[in-house]
Residue, then its C-alpha position, 0 to 999 in steps of 0.5 A: m574394843k569389842a573381843a572377837p568371838e570365840v565360836i560362830r554360828l557355821q554358815w553353808q559357805h564354809y561348808s567344804h572347807v569344814a568338812g575337810v576338817l572333819e575328814r581329818a579329825f576322823l581319818d583314824y577315828t576306832l569307828m572308821t578304821y575298824c570298819v575300813p582299814e584299808a587307808k585308801r577306801r577309808t579316805l572316800a569313806v569318812k569324807s562322805l558320813y562326815s560330809a553328810a552329817l555336817r549337812y544334816s547338821l546345817r539343815y536340821g541342827r546347829v553347827y559350831s565353828t571357831p572363826d578360824l573354822d579349825g573344827a565343829a561341834c554338830w547338834l541336833p536341837p531337842d525338838s528332834p533330836f534323832p536323825t531321820f532316815l528320810r533326811m539323811v537319805r536327803c543329805g547323801m548317806l545312801a552313798l555310803p554302803f558304795r564308799f564303805g564297802g559291803p564288809g565295812f558298811k556292815r560293820l557300820q551298820a553294827a556299830d550304829k544299831v547299837a547306839e541307835h538302841l542307846h540314844h532312844a534308852h537313855a535320852p528319849g525325850p528333849h534333848w541335845y545330841l551332840w551327833v560329831i565333834g571333831v578339831d582339825p588334828a594340828r590343833q587338838s589339845m588347845g581347848i577347841a572342843g569345849r569352846l565348841m560345845r559352850p554355846v549349847f551347854e549355855e542354852a540347855d542350862r538355861e533351859r534345862y535339857r539334857c545333852y547327850l552322845e556317844t563315843h567309840k573311843e575311850s580316851n574320848v570318855r575323859t575328856y567329855e567328863r571334864y564338861g559334864f557328861r557321866v557315862v550310862s552306858q558302856t556296850p560291846v557291838p556285838k561280834h565286833a571288835l567295837t564298843v559304844w560308850a554313852m554319855l549324858r550331861s544333866a542340865g547345869a551339871m558343872p560349869v562349862v571348862v574351857s582349856 
């Protein structure tokens, strides 16, 4: 009997459900609580941002989920690992200033400016970009994130590509280190109480850990 798959390639018919999962996963994320402290507005802001990132990744990259749709890893591929302005507009990013509000959007822009600089500085060539990864809060700490990353790790190892990500949450760093990422920069956002950790995983860095 064939075993059920651990992960699946997400299809458009599951977009709304997984967008809701990402909304719950990132509602209390460090960057989001800093940008939009007020809970009601933050709910709208998080929904707008991560729904757009999910649309972008479905159109121009790859999204992996579990058969139960309780998480998502949104990757951009080696031939186009940097989000482009036109594609972001097509995916709904123009709504962000209205959802975040003036002060919140300025904070988001400041963090994104640092993240974009680090991305180009530390991963200038072809690579896999882990733009977003989130797991439903009720299903976290069960090894799901590792399973979501595994398909791209295996492909990247075969084809000798690096993988890159940023995080704004220090406790995430150790988690990503378990999967072969290493910190290449720990950079404060000027004039803001935020830090961006840039992390890089070399091809074949270590066996994939799924537990």
